N, C-alpha and C positions, 0 to 999 in steps of 0.2 A: 561430505555434503551434509549440510544442516537439515534438521527436521522442522517441521511446522512449529513445534513447541519451542525449540531452541530460537527460532526466528522471532517468535512472539515475545519471549523472555528478553532477547537482546533489544528489539524495538521499544519494549516497555522501559528498559534502562536508559536507553538513549532519549526517549520522549520525556522522562522525568527531569532531564536537564534543560529542556526547552520551555520557552514562554508561548503559550497559544493564545493568550488573552487578545491579540490583534487579529485573530481568525474568526471568520464567521462559521456557521453551521457546515460541516462537511462529513458526509457518510460514505465511506468507500469499502467495498468488498474486494478482497484480494483472493483470487483463485489460482492456486499454484498447480501447475500440470506436471505430467511426467513422473519421474521418480521422487519420492517424498511429496506426492500430491496432497493437497488438502485446501481449506478455506478458512479465512479469519477476516475480521473487519476492523477497521479503524474509524472512529467517530469523533470529531471535534465539536463540542457543544459547550456553551457558557465558558469558553477560555480554558476547557480541560479536554484531554484526549483519553479515549478508551480504545484499548486494543484487545479483541476477545476472540477466542477460537471457535466462532459461529458464523453461520451465514447471516447476512444482514438483508432482510426481505425488502424493507423500504429504503434501500440504498440510493444514492444520486448516480453512482457509476460503479462499475465492476472492471477490475484490471485482471486480465487472464495471461499469465506469464509463468515460465519455468522457474524453479528455485534457483538455478544458477544465475539466470538473468535478473531475477528479482534481487539477489544479493548484490550483483553489480549495480543495479539501479540505486539501491539504498547507499552503496559506498561511493556513488558518484563516478562510477567507471563506465556506465552506460547512460547515454542521454536519452530521456523519455521519448522525445520527438523522433530520434533516430530509431530507437527500438520500435515505436509504432510504425514508422515508415518501412522498416525492413521486415515487418511481421513478427518481431520477437515479442510484442506487447499488444494484445488486443483490448480494446475498450468497449464495453456494453454500457450505453447510457450517455450521461453528459461528458463530453470530451474535455470541456473547460474545467469541469470539477476534477477530472483524472489528472490534468496538467497541475492544478492547484495542489492535489495530494502529492504528486512527484516532487513538487518544489518543497512541500512541508517535510518530507521524510529525508530529504538530503541532508 
């Protein structure tokens, strides 16, 4: 199972390959529960993405998910709507922004 730092490193590598110029401002905190628990955030601002291992106080939404399910979500093996419906993903804040984030990380 991956650690928070490994996930952040991998997300940064993948994000470097993508164009975020057509996205508006998006501030999401991801709270990983269970084994390898931790917190990080992703912010899209001015066409660039930042992924940092900190809490984001002024976030638009927070995703609460296990590491295993987060990895499945990122790899496209877990649909975000199904995950939410089944209780595998909890959203605090703007659900629309959470869905936008889920589509960005695919």
